[in-house]
C-alpha positions in Angstrom: 43.0 43.4 -28.0 43.3 40.4 -26.1 42.4 37.2 -27.9 41.9 34.2 -25.8 41.7 30.4 -27.3 40.6 28.0 -25.1 41.5 24.4 -26.6 39.5 21.2 -25.4 38.7 18.0 -26.8 35.9 15.5 -26.2 34.9 18.2 -24.0 37.7 18.7 -21.9 39.7 22.1 -21.2 43.6 21.3 -21.4 45.2 24.7 -22.4 45.0 28.2 -23.6 46.3 31.0 -25.9 46.3 34.6 -25.1 47.1 36.8 -28.1 47.9 40.5 -28.1 47.3 43.3 -25.7 44.3 44.5 -23.9 45.3 48.2 -25.0 42.4 49.9 -21.9 44.7 51.9 -21.0 48.4 53.2 -21.6 51.0 50.3 -20.6 51.5 49.9 -17.1 48.0 51.5 -16.2 46.1 48.8 -17.9 44.1 47.2 -15.2 42.7 44.3 -18.0 46.4 43.8 -19.0 47.0 43.6 -14.8 44.3 40.9 -14.2 44.9 38.9 -17.2 48.3 38.4 -16.2 47.3 38.0 -12.9 44.7 35.1 -13.2 46.5 33.2 -15.7 49.5 32.9 -13.7 46.9 32.2 -11.3 46.3 29.2 -12.9 49.5 27.7 -14.1 50.8 28.2 -10.7 47.6 26.0 -9.0 48.2 23.3 -11.9 52.0 23.0 -11.1 51.8 23.5 -7.5 48.9 22.8 -5.5 48.1 19.8 -8.0 51.3 18.9 -8.9 50.9 18.5 -12.4 52.5 19.3 -14.9 51.8 22.2 -17.2 53.8 23.6 -20.1 53.8 27.4 -20.6 55.5 29.8 -23.0 55.8 33.6 -22.9 56.7 35.4 -26.2 58.8 38.4 -24.3 58.4 40.6 -27.5 54.3 40.1 -27.8 53.6 38.8 -24.5 51.2 36.1 -26.1 50.8 33.5 -24.2 50.5 29.9 -24.5 49.3 27.1 -22.0 49.2 23.5 -21.9 47.9 21.3 -19.0 49.1 17.6 -19.6 47.2 16.7 -16.2 44.0 17.1 -17.7 44.2 14.9 -20.8 43.8 11.1 -19.9 46.3 9.9 -21.9 49.3 12.1 -19.6 47.6 11.4 -16.1 45.8 8.4 -14.5 44.5 10.4 -11.6 40.6 10.9 -12.7 40.3 13.7 -9.7 43.2 15.3 -11.0 41.9 15.3 -14.4 38.6 16.8 -13.0 40.8 19.7 -11.5 43.1 20.9 -13.9 40.3 20.8 -16.6 38.0 22.2 -14.4 40.1 25.2 -13.1 40.8 25.9 -17.0 37.4 25.7 -18.0 36.9 28.3 -14.6 38.9 30.5 -16.7 36.9 31.0 -19.5 34.1 31.4 -17.8 35.1 34.0 -16.1 36.4 35.6 -18.9 33.7 35.6 -20.8 31.5 37.3 -18.1 34.6 39.9 -18.6 33.9 40.2 -22.1 30.7 42.0 -21.5 32.3 44.4 -19.9 35.7 44.8 -21.9 33.8 43.6 -25.3 36.4 46.3 -27.2 39.6 45.0 -25.5 38.8 41.2 -24.6 37.5 38.1 -26.9 37.2 34.7 -25.7 36.9 31.9 -28.0 37.0 27.7 -27.6 38.6 25.2 -29.9 37.5 21.9 -30.0 40.6 20.0 -31.0 43.2 17.0 -30.3 45.9 19.2 -32.0 48.5 18.7 -28.8 47.4 15.0 -28.4 48.2 14.4 -32.0 51.6 16.3 -31.7 52.7 14.6 -28.7 52.0 11.1 -30.2 54.2 12.2 -33.5 57.1 12.6 -30.7 
């Protein structure tokens, strides 16, 4: 099962973490895994290229776990309100899309959201 947790602070979506394999089908034939990978990279590339905004992402090569943090969604890191809005809403759109998909793939996909400022505090400490 793939478990995706979305991060937000004060209602602003700024990142997510994807853990585990969907297990919908065998490796190489898992359409759910392929869809999740494609959508995740669409989000990363849109933030980075189309919105010209910073996005940090890590992919664990062994587990394929992914963590995405988009600083551009947060006021502390981005002064352009329109850019912050666009980045946050894009991540929220991914959350909503996946929430809809859970209805059909509930045995293979779980989606949650977590209100946290963990990332902001970590950045402030550095």
